[in-house]
Phi, psi and omega in degrees: 000140175260146183234148178220161178284138180276092179061215180267060177224174180267008183272130177261132182227154174291155182287344174244137169237162182256119179272132192251025179298340180279349182283132175096289182059046188267001173224169188303315183297311183278346174298329181289335179280321184161163179223049186291128180268182185297317182298313181291322177298321177297318177298318180291324173301314181297319178298316178301311182300317180298335183261002179092003178270105182243021184240125186232131186244136180213193174197154183292334180275353177294104182056038174053047178094346184294322178303315178299317182299313181295318177299317180300317181290323178294336181264005179304132184079000185236003192299327180287356184254357191231168169244140181237132168240142172216181191217160169211164173151310188288158184303130180262322177209192184279355179296141187305320186259006177275054180195154173090193185238032174291158171302320177306308181291312186303311183297316179293320179296321178296314183297319180295322179295321179300316178300311185295323182281344181067040182221165179257002178206152174248131184286315177227121185244123184255143162277116192289338177199172182272134180253105182284350183265347180255132177306137182300320181293333178289321178297313182291325179294319177298314181292326180294317178298314180296327179287317179294335178281348184087003181284331171228151181267305181226163183237151182217166179236146179226135178065022172282154168277173186299315183289330178290321177294315181297319178298317177298315179296321181291327178291321175301317182292321182295318186256003180068037179262155174305142185252158174294123181259348186219149174236124177258115189214163177284131181198128177200175179294341174248018178206077188258017182295336176307327183296335191288319183231314187287328174296309177304319180297320180296319179297311183296321185255004177071033180260119182278154182254128162258118188276128169255151181050058181292345178256032170062046180060038177086007183270349181248035179274352183093357181269347183247114181222160183302128174078009180236133180284133179273115184249355184219164176095178187295316181302316182295334181270010180089016184283000179279349180304130183085356178273167180293143175288144179220127180289148181301316183299312181297314179301311185291330177295319181289321179296317176304315180295321178294320178300317182296316181291321178300321177295319183292323187268345185075017177252176181270167179302311180296327179295316179296313183299320177290319180294325175302322179297329180285355175266356186269146180300146177078344185286121176245345179201144177242124180274111178255142181244167178198140173269339181227166177293326179294323176295321178294317179298319180296318177296324178296338178284003179280356181243169179090008178204171184222145171287151174283156178301328178293320178295320179297316179300322179291319178294320177303313185297317184292334185253000184293139176234153175287125180285165178283168173290141010264011183293324178291327179290321180297326181301332180286350183247047188287347178292336178243354178226072180285165171303152358276013180297327186242047176299000000 
């Protein structure tokens, strides 16, 4: 296992963490992702630990808390060996205040997650989305209080835009509050928009990236290819709902390049796609999920080897898109904005 520092913090994490959105599957949306029970979750946790993956990621809205409950039971007797991250912000139930990043919601959501996980602390606590109705300083003050009390170790942001993250970092600096050390965001070979603004921000501000959906919402598993009907997996079961749109031409062009590199390396398409992410600036961790033990073992095979610079360049070229304004314009001023500032 390879380990990296989590942003500008003193916490060392494995480059792979295990995402548990497949645990529970108690509602229609998450049933498409998986319905892993406690027994299977325990086997997966043990497999992860045997491979050096001691970091587990969840969220309170995954199956309305069932994911946290299953993970907590699977980690019984192992808590001192692992790191746990979870998230809050999105609506949990019909209660008027069970949503957002207010002090009222954060404190109650954190306490509820602690109970479901069966632990007295959360190692990394993420705001799952940006709440435009709550003052940023209120959110950060609540998180700072929870950190000082020992209930959470570090804080992170997920799915923020660049200005939202930068505003939060500036607010932390102004008031001497704990700052976001990690950003959990979507990034893949068929979803490189993170590079346009959030990657340069992460480099400048020391915010590390935990990648979610590194296989492009299930499209880079090797099951989807040009001219072949997809009959299995999450996408075939309707699991693309809520995911980013991707044109067939773009997807198949990237998959063709992945197929070629996979043949050269003797690795699988998803292993190549995951390994490519580990070559990117700011990436400190990739959250991998799995519905089965075989899928988990395949994902674990993404480390311990390296793509050549030429292979990375070919994958870069196959997946490159023209950025929106002002990023395409900034690329023309590369004498003062060199890569990776102008990805």
